[in-house]
ZAMITI-800097 format. One record per residue (C-alpha): residue number from 1; residue in one letter; x, y, z. Coordinates in steps of 0.1 Angstrom, whole numbers, always signed. Layout:
ZAMITI-800097
(NUM; 'a'; (X; Y; Z))
...
***
This chain:
ZAMITI-800097
(1; 'm'; (+405; +138; +178))
(2; 'v'; (+414; +152; +143))
(3; 'f'; (+404; +121; +124))
(4; 'g'; (+369; +121; +139))
(5; 'r'; (+364; +158; +131))
(6; 'l'; (+373; +152; +95))
(7; 'l'; (+347; +125; +90))
(8; 'p'; (+312; +135; +78))
(9; 'r'; (+287; +139; +107))
(10; 'e'; (+249; +138; +109))
(11; 'g'; (+241; +138; +71))
(12; 'n'; (+207; +147; +58))
(13; 'f'; (+188; +117; +69))
(14; 'f'; (+158; +136; +82))
(15; 'e'; (+155; +155; +49))
(16; 'l'; (+156; +121; +30))
(17; 'f'; (+130; +106; +54))
(18; 'n'; (+108; +136; +47))
(19; 'e'; (+112; +133; +9))
(20; 'h'; (+104; +96; +11))
(21; 'g'; (+74; +103; +33))
(22; 'q'; (+61; +128; +7))
(23; 'l'; (+64; +102; -20))
(24; 'i'; (+45; +76; +2))
(25; 'a'; (+16; +100; +5))
(26; 'k'; (+18; +110; -32))
(27; 'g'; (+18; +74; -43))
(28; 'a'; (-11; +65; -20))
(29; 'r'; (-32; +94; -33))
(30; 'a'; (-24; +84; -69))
(31; 'f'; (-34; +48; -61))
(32; 'l'; (-67; +61; -46))
(33; 'a'; (-73; +82; -77))
(34; 'm'; (-67; +50; -98))
(35; 'v'; (-93; +31; -78))
(36; 'h'; (-118; +59; -80))
(37; 'n'; (-114; +61; -117))
(38; 'y'; (-109; +24; -124))
(39; 'a'; (-136; +22; -150))
(40; 'd'; (-118; +47; -172))
(41; 'l'; (-88; +28; -187))
(42; 's'; (-70; +60; -196))
(43; 'l'; (-72; +75; -161))
(44; 'r'; (-65; +41; -146))
(45; 'e'; (-32; +38; -165))
(46; 'q'; (-23; +75; -158))
(47; 'h'; (-27; +72; -121))
(48; 'g'; (-11; +37; -121))
(49; 'a'; (+20; +53; -138))
(50; 'e'; (+20; +79; -110))
(51; 'v'; (+22; +52; -84))
(52; 'v'; (+51; +35; -102))
(53; 'a'; (+69; +69; -106))
(54; 'a'; (+66; +76; -68))
(55; 'e'; (+79; +41; -60))
(56; 'q'; (+109; +45; -83))
(57; 'a'; (+118; +79; -69))
(58; 'a'; (+115; +65; -34))
(59; 'd'; (+138; +36; -43))
(60; 'k'; (+165; +62; -52))
(61; 'i'; (+161; +79; -18))
(62; 't'; (+163; +45; +0))
(63; 'a'; (+195; +38; -19))
(64; 'e'; (+209; +72; -9))
(65; 'v'; (+201; +66; +27))
(66; 'h'; (+220; +33; +26))
(67; 'r'; (+250; +50; +9))
(68; 'l'; (+249; +79; +34))
(69; 'l'; (+250; +54; +63))
(70; 'h'; (+283; +41; +50))
(71; 'r'; (+297; +77; +46))
(72; 't'; (+285; +92; +78))
(73; 'f'; (+306; +90; +110))
(74; 'i'; (+280; +102; +135))
(75; 't'; (+243; +97; +126))
(76; 'p'; (+214; +115; +142))
(77; 'l'; (+197; +82; +151))
(78; 'd'; (+210; +47; +158))
(79; 'r'; (+223; +32; +125))
(80; 'd'; (+201; +2; +129))
(81; 'q'; (+171; +24; +135))
(82; 'i'; (+178; +43; +103))
(83; 'h'; (+183; +12; +83))
(84; 'r'; (+151; -5; +95))
(85; 'l'; (+130; +27; +92))
(86; 'i'; (+139; +35; +56))
(87; 'n'; (+134; -2; +46))
(88; 'a'; (+100; -2; +63))
(89; 'm'; (+90; +30; +46))
(90; 'd'; (+101; +15; +12))
(91; 'd'; (+79; -15; +18))
(92; 'v'; (+48; +7; +19))
(93; 'l'; (+54; +20; -16))
(94; 'd'; (+64; -14; -29))
(95; 'l'; (+31; -28; -17))
(96; 'l'; (+11; +1; -33))
(97; 'q'; (+29; -7; -66))
(98; 'd'; (+25; -44; -62))
(99; 't'; (-13; -40; -56))
(100; 'g'; (-17; -21; -88))
(101; 'e'; (+3; -47; -107))
(102; 'v'; (-19; -75; -92))
(103; 'm'; (-50; -57; -105))
(104; 's'; (-35; -54; -139))
(105; 'l'; (-20; -89; -141))
(106; 'y'; (-52; -105; -129))
(107; 'd'; (-71; -84; -155))
(108; 'l'; (-95; -72; -128))
(109; 'q'; (-122; -53; -146))
(110; 't'; (-144; -42; -117))
(111; 'l'; (-137; -33; -81))
(112; 's'; (-159; -39; -51))
(113; 'd'; (-168; -12; -25))
(114; 'd'; (-145; -30; -1))
(115; 'v'; (-115; -23; -23))
(116; 'v'; (-124; +14; -21))
(117; 'r'; (-128; +12; +17))
(118; 'l'; (-95; -6; +22))
(119; 't'; (-78; +19; -2))
(120; 'e'; (-91; +49; +17))
(121; 'i'; (-78; +34; +50))
(122; 's'; (-45; +28; +34))
(123; 'v'; (-42; +64; +22))
(124; 'r'; (-50; +77; +57))
(125; 'c'; (-23; +55; +71))
(126; 'c'; (+2; +67; +45))
(127; 'e'; (-6; +103; +52))
(128; 'r'; (-2; +98; +89))
(129; 'v'; (+32; +82; +82))
(130; 'q'; (+42; +112; +62))
(131; 'h'; (+32; +134; +91))
(132; 'v'; (+53; +117; +118))
(133; 'l'; (+83; +117; +95))
(134; 't'; (+82; +155; +93))
(135; 'l'; (+84; +156; +131))
(136; 'l'; (+115; +134; +136))
(137; 'p'; (+140; +162; +137))
(138; 'k'; (+121; +179; +166))
(139; 'l'; (+118; +150; +190))
(140; 'k'; (+137; +168; +217))
(141; 'd'; (+106; +189; +221))
(142; 'q'; (+83; +170; +244))
(143; 'a'; (+51; +184; +228))
(144; 'v'; (+63; +172; +194))
(145; 'a'; (+73; +138; +208))
(146; 'd'; (+38; +135; +223))
(147; 's'; (+22; +144; +190))
(148; 'v'; (+43; +117; +172))
(149; 'l'; (+32; +91; +197))
(150; 'k'; (-5; +101; +193))
(151; 't'; (-2; +99; +155))
(152; 'c'; (+14; +65; +158))
(153; 'e'; (-15; +54; +179))
(154; 'e'; (-38; +66; +152))
(155; 'i'; (-19; +45; +126))
(156; 'd'; (-24; +15; +149))
(157; 'r'; (-62; +22; +150))
(158; 'l'; (-64; +25; +113))
(159; 'e'; (-45; -8; +109))
(160; 's'; (-71; -24; +132))
(161; 'd'; (-99; -8; +111))
(162; 'a'; (-83; -23; +79))
(163; 'd'; (-83; -57; +96))
(164; 'r'; (-120; -55; +104))
(165; 'v'; (-129; -43; +69))
(166; 'm'; (-109; -71; +53))
(167; 'r'; (-125; -98; +75))
(168; 's'; (-159; -85; +66))
(169; 'a'; (-149; -82; +29))
(170; 'm'; (-136; -117; +29))
(171; 's'; (-168; -131; +45))
(172; 'r'; (-190; -112; +20))
(173; 'l'; (-168; -124; -9))
(174; 'f'; (-170; -161; -1))
(175; 'r'; (-207; -158; +6))
(176; 'e'; (-218; -137; -23))
(177; 'e'; (-194; -139; -52))
(178; 'p'; (-205; -167; -77))
(179; 'd'; (-175; -163; -101))
(180; 't'; (-146; -183; -87))
(181; 'r'; (-121; -163; -108))
(182; 'q'; (-133; -130; -96))
(183; 'l'; (-132; -143; -60))
(184; 'i'; (-96; -153; -64))
(185; 'k'; (-87; -119; -79))
(186; 'l'; (-105; -99; -52))
(187; 'k'; (-91; -120; -24))
(188; 'a'; (-55; -112; -36))
(189; 'v'; (-63; -75; -38))
(190; 'y'; (-78; -74; -4))
(191; 'e'; (-48; -91; +11))
(192; 'h'; (-24; -67; -6))
(193; 'l'; (-44; -37; +5))
(194; 'e'; (-46; -48; +41))
(195; 's'; (-8; -54; +41))
(196; 'i'; (-3; -17; +32))
(197; 's'; (-17; -7; +66))
(198; 'd'; (+4; -34; +82))
(199; 'r'; (+36; -19; +68))
(200; 'c'; (+25; +16; +79))
(201; 'e'; (+21; +1; +114))
(202; 'd'; (+56; -13; +111))
(203; 'v'; (+68; +23; +104))
(204; 'a'; (+48; +36; +134))
(205; 'n'; (+62; +10; +157))
(206; 'l'; (+98; +19; +147))
(207; 'v'; (+91; +56; +152))
(208; 'e'; (+76; +49; +186))
(209; 'g'; (+108; +31; +195))
(210; 'i'; (+129; +61; +183))
(211; 'v'; (+108; +85; +203))
(212; 'l'; (+112; +65; +235))
(213; 'e'; (+149; +63; +230))
(214; 'n'; (+156; +98; +218))
(215; 'a'; (+129; +121; +232))
***
């Protein structure tokens, strides 16, 4: 059919996924650097700006994926899978930025060790998300598909780790923090940080479904 042959096919979805994944990892590492240097206002603002820049760049990629979906006749994955995956990926960076904004808006001056632990888990989740996204074009290779599934399982375990750390952090917070305002601030930050791993798990679950349908 001539009409079908003239319409754009495939598109560069995998390249866009990969670029977005790189920004997720970059934004997560910048957020970790901000947390590690939180006492230094200059470095805190510098790394916070890096998180915002990564989120804004990722937004542009998300918009491009949506435009490409409308222009592409034959896509490499199911259209709904592409739409849900890029939105789930975008949620990860949105939460990283939102968490930084909560710290700033609440004028949080000091961070607990639990904030650092939750952030470190979040970064590992984000880096695992980036890794699986680089493998999506090669799912026809069974070894690659198996590697993707193992990485998704790792993300699931990290999300469970984040749940346990947050429950412990919340318990300690309500037992030991005498300042009610500080308690409210840290509780909000804990919840945001734990949600980052939740969103990474959402990405992993979508990727698992793609593997099972396309490998």
